[in-house]
N, C-alpha and C positions, 0 to 999 in steps of 0.2 A: 479544383477537380474534386467531384463527388464519386466514389469508385464503390461499387458493390461486388464483392469477392464470394466464391463458392468458397465456403469453408464450415468447420466445426465449431471454431473458436477465435477469438482475437488474440494473435500472438503476444499483443503490448498488454493483455492482463493479466495481472499475477493471480491464479486461482488458486482457493483452497483444495488442497489434494483430496479433500474427501468428496468434495461437489465434482471435481473435475474427473476422477474414476466413477463414481456411482452414476452420475448422469450422462456420463461417455460423451466429453468433449473433446475427445481424440478422433472422431470418425472413424474409430475403430482400431486405429493403429496409430502410435505417436509419431511415425515416420511422416504422417500426413503434415505434420506441424513445420515441416523442415522448408518445403518449398512455399508454404504460405507465408512464412516467416521470411523467406528472401524476397519475394515477389513483393511484398507490403514494404520491406526497407527499400527495395528499388523504386518504387511508387511514390513512396511518402516524401515528395520533393520539399515542402515547406506547409508550414503552419495552418493554412487555407484548404490542403488536401485533407479529405476524410476518407477513410476506409471502413466500410461496413462488412458483416460477413452473413450469410445466409446459409443453413444447412438443408441443402434441397430435397434431401431423404426425408426430412421431419417437417419440411415446410409445407403449407397449402397454399402451392402456386398457381392459383387461380387467376382469372380475369381481373379481380378487383386487388391483387397483389401486383400483377403485372404493370397494372396502372398506375399505382403507387411508385413502382421502381421506376417507369418512365418518367414521371413528372418529377422524382428527387434524384436521381443518380445519370452521371453522364456516361457510364461504361460500366458493363458487367463483365469480371474478370473469372476466368473458368480455368481453375487449375485441376487437372486429373491426373491421377496416378496410373494404376493398371485395372482403368475403367472399362476396357474392352474385355470381360470375362463373362463366365455363364450366370453367376450371381450377381452382376450388375445391370442386367437389362431394364428392370423396373426404373431404376433412375435415369438410366439413359433415355427412355420413353419420357419421362416426366419433365426432363430438361431440355429434350428437343421440343416438347410442346411449351414449356415456358419460354424458351428462346425465341420459336414463333411469333408469341404474342409480343416481345419486346420491341421497341423502336430505338433503342440505343445501340452503340456498338456491343457486340459479344465477341470475346477473345479467348480461344482455349491455347492456356500457356503449359503446355506438357500433357502427354497422353501416351498410354501404352497397352500393348496386348497382353495378356496372360496365358500362356501355354508353356506345357512341359515341353524340355529339349526333344525334338523329333523332326524328322524330314517333312512331316506333313505340312501342308499350307493352311495356316490359319482361318484364310477364308473357306477351306473346304470342312473344318470341323467345327468351327464357331455357328451356334443356330441363329443368331442375332444380328445377322448383316445387316438386314433392312433397317434395324433401330439404329445402327451406326450409319449408316447411309443418309437418312433422316437427320439425324444430330448434326452430322459434319455439314450438309446442304444447309440445314436452316441458319448454323452458326456461319458460313460463307456468304450468305445473304446480309451478316451484318460486321463481316470483317474481312480483310484481304485475304488472309491466311492461316492454316492450321500450323501451331507449334508441336511437334512428335517428339518422342524422347530418345527414339533410335530408329536404326536402318529397317528392323523387323516391322514395327508397327507403320512405316512409310511403305515398305512392300504392301502389306496388307491393305492399307488404303487405295494403293495403286492398282491392286485386284479388285477392289469396288470402283474402280473407274475414275478416280481423281488422281491430278498431275502434280509430280514432283516440283519443287521450286515455283508453281502455279497456284496449287490449292493448299498444298503443305510444305515444309520443311522441317528437317531433323535440328531440333536446339539443345537436345539433351534434357538434363532435370535443373530445373531454374534453382534448386538446392544448393548444387556446384558451383553457382554466382554470387553466392552470399557476399563474398569479399571481392565481387567484382573480377577485374582481371588477374588477382593475384591468390594463390592458395598457399595456407601456412606450409612450411618446409618440414618434412616428418622428422621426429624425433631421431636423434642419433641412438637408437637403443641397442644394449647388449643383452639378448636374451640369457634367461638364467631361473634357475627355480625358484627364486623370489621375486621373480617379475611377475606384475600383476596383469593377468591375461583377461580380456575382455572378450566373452562369448555371446554371440546372439545366432537363433535359430526361425526356422519357418515353423510355427505352430502347426498349421494344417497338413503339415509332410509328416508330422513325428511317426504316425502309425503306418508310413507307406513302405513298402519292402525297398523300393529305391534308396530310400533316406537313411537305412539302418547303418550302411559304412560310416556315415557321419555321426551319426549317434554315438556309434562305438567309438569313434577316433575322439570325439568331444568327451566322452565319458573318461577314457584313458588318459587323455592329456589333463583333464580337471584335476584326476588325482594325482598326476605327477608336477602341477603347478598350483600348489596350496592357496595362492593368492590368486584367486580368480573371481570376477564378478559375470553375472549372467545379465545384460539389459533385458528387461520386459518390453515389448512393443506393443502387443496385442493386447486389447481391453480386458480380455477373460483372464489372461496371465497377471495382469496387472492387479486386478481386483483380488486374484488368488493370493498376491503376496501382501496385500493391504490390509485383508481380514483374515485369520485363521480358519473361519468356519465360514468362509464366501471360496465357491467352488472346491468343495472338498474333494470332488472325484478327479479333478483335474491336478490338484495336490498330490493327489495318492499316486498318479500315472508319471510323475516328474523323475527322472535319472538323477538329475542333479540336487546339491545341497541348496534349497529354496531360501536357506538363511544369508545366503551369499547372492542373492538376487537384487536388482536396484530396478528402477524407473525414474520417470521424470514427467513433471506439468508442463514444461516449458523447452524451448530449444538451448536457450543461454544458457541453463543449468547442464543440459546434456553435454553440449560441446565444450563447456569450462571442467566439467567433472572430468571427461577423457583426456582432455588436455594436462590437467592437473596430476591425475591419477594412474592414467593406464599407459602400459609399456607397448603392448601389443593387441591387436582387435581382428578377430576372426570368426566368420560365420556366415549364414545363406540369406540374410536380410539385406535387401538394397540399402535402407538408410540406416541400418546398423554401420555399414562401411562408409555413407557417405558423412555421417556425424563423425566418425574417427578421422577421415580425412579434414574434414572442417576443423577438428581440433589438431590436427597434426600429429595424429598417432599413426604409426606404421600398421597397415590392413591389408588383409587378404579377403577375398570375396571369394564363395563357393558356390557358383551360379548351378540353381537346380530347374529354372525356367529361363523363357526368353526375355522376359520383361528385366531381369535382372542381367543377363548376359549383354544385350542391347545396351544397355546403361554402363556396364562396367567397358564395354568395347568402346562406346563412344568417348568415354572421360579417362580412359585408360586406365582404371582401378585395378591393381593387381590382383590376379583371379589363381585359383587353382581347379584342377579339372577333377570332379566329385569322384571319376571313375577310377582314379589313381589312388583313392584312399584304400589302405587295407590296414590289417593288424599290425604291420612295422610302421605305419606313417605316425612321423611325431609333429609336433607345432615346428620344431627346429628345422624340419624338412620343409615346410611351408614358410617360415621367415627366410631362409637361407636362399629360396627360389625367387624369391621377389624383388622386384625393382621399385622401390617406395618412391623414387622420384618419377616415375612414369607418368602419374598424373599430372606434373608440372609441362610436360610435352605438349604443345599445341593448345595449352590452356587459354592463352591471351586470344588465341586465333577464334577458339570456341566461343569466349565471349562475346568478342566484337559481331560475331555472327548472330549470337542472341540477341545483342543491343540491336543489330540491325534489324532483327524481327520485330523488336517490341516499338522501333521508330516507323516500321511499315505500317504497324497496328496504330499509328499516330497516338503514342502513349509518351508522356513526359516523363524522365528518369532522372536520379539523383546524379546520373553520370551525364548528365547536360547542364550541370549546375556547378557552381563552387561553394564549398564550407569552410568556414573559419576552422582551422586545426585539422580540417577533414573530417569533422563531427557531422553527420547527417542528423536530420529530423527526428530519424527512426533510432538512431544511436542515442540521442539524448532521452527520447522517452523510455526506452530499455533501462538506461541508467538509473532512472526514477522508480523504476518497479522492484519492489521487494519480492522476488521470486522464492520460492519455497526452498529449491535445491534438490538435493538427492532423496528420492523415495525410496527408504531402506525397507526389505522386507519384515514382516511383523515379528517374525521368529527372531530378527536381530535387534529389535526395540526391547526397551527396558518396561517395566510394568506401567509406568507414568505415562509413557508414548503408546501403550496397547490401550490403555484404560480412555485415553485422547481420542485414539480413532473409532473407536465404539461410539462414544460419547458424540461425535461429531458425524457420523454417519447414521447413526440411529433416526434424527428427524429428518434427513433426506431421503431415505428408505422409506420411512412411513408417509413421508409426503407424496413419492411416486407410487406408494400402495394406494394412498388415497386417491390421487388422479386417476390411476386404473381402475378403481372400482366406480368412481364417477363415469369414466369413458364407457366401461362394461354396463352401467345403468341405463347410459344414454343410448347404448347401441340396444339394449333390450327394450326401451321405450320405443325406438325408432322401429325395431321389428314388429311390435306389437300394434303400431300404427300401421305400417305396410299389410299386415294380416287382416286386421280391420277393414283395411280399403280393398283388399283383395276381394273377403267375404262380401263385401258390400256388392263390388263388381259382379262377383259369381252371382249374388242373388237377382241382381239386376237382368244378368245375361238371362238366369233361368224364368224369370217372370216375362222375358221377351220371346223365349223360345214358346212357352205357354200360350202366351197370347197369339202369337203368329199359328201355333196348331189349333188353336180353338178356332180362328176364323176361317179356316179351310175346309 
């Protein structure tokens, strides 16, 4: 089986952090790695299976590339996160056109809406419904069904005219099925001042008034629990902690101790770090909570929008109502109110439904095979990789590491700048050629008008 998957990077490639961060191999957010990691593990059934990745936002997906894909791949897998959002319509349109040109099966495994919590219907406030309808229709011409992440996204597709359990089904997020029908049991943690707390938050919300109670809650509790870490998921924040002179304005506006921030260039390092070090995880990022669950860490999510809420609802991830946060709320309140075993309830049934969706899409999975010692081909390849591990903040590194980062980053940045200059020069040449053609056309038009007037 030859698989092409939408993704910013190959999860089986151990990348140098400088290259990973500066060239943005995250798709903007390291959370994107979790579902490509899980899907790749599920579909890599043997040594004859190949999985390649394409960054649709950056790739020239013209007819020539579509012909190449048709000739070289058996299926196009399309994992999507919060793709139905105002800032994502350009890629949706591009993706819809690309799918139209393909002759192989095209399968969406997970997609969701992005909308703040409100009573308004998404179909009434989202300006790109036609783009979504086109994408879904084109995909349904190449596959039997769409997999969506939650009920709210399902309701949106119903409002667009698509039928539940015919055109789409709710499958949750593939990342939650990284370990199949089992999830790690949450650690039996006793919360105290020495506990290592992991915070995560949505960068784009930090300046919104509605988000201030969480920011104040986080700041208070960071001071109360000195052993805390802050996992950076957004690419700008990761760049900010990697080099001290990068993203300085962003750095100046942070309310937490940046020296305690960390990030990761691969999923195994992220999960293992949480599993081995963290006592309690809390925050407003979807995949901050998912990674914690996969690491067996007690976690509480604080949903601020529908994409998070529909996923935590579907997978029974413990949540806390952000409207209840006040100046007296502590981490102990969140910790003691949560049932950390809730994610186990119904997980096996949810996995079986997910597997049924994959089978209806005519995909072969590792769960249809048996492997010696239960070690899958993906597990073997992961074990062969020398992953970097924890990316610590620049402020927490010694001078040797700080020097190494700038040494590693410099040629990459210079190459990007050189490529940008070449691109700018090429565009300048193209504009000059177009201007010359336009000038010639204008001259021809003037001559034609003069000749016609002369003959009258």
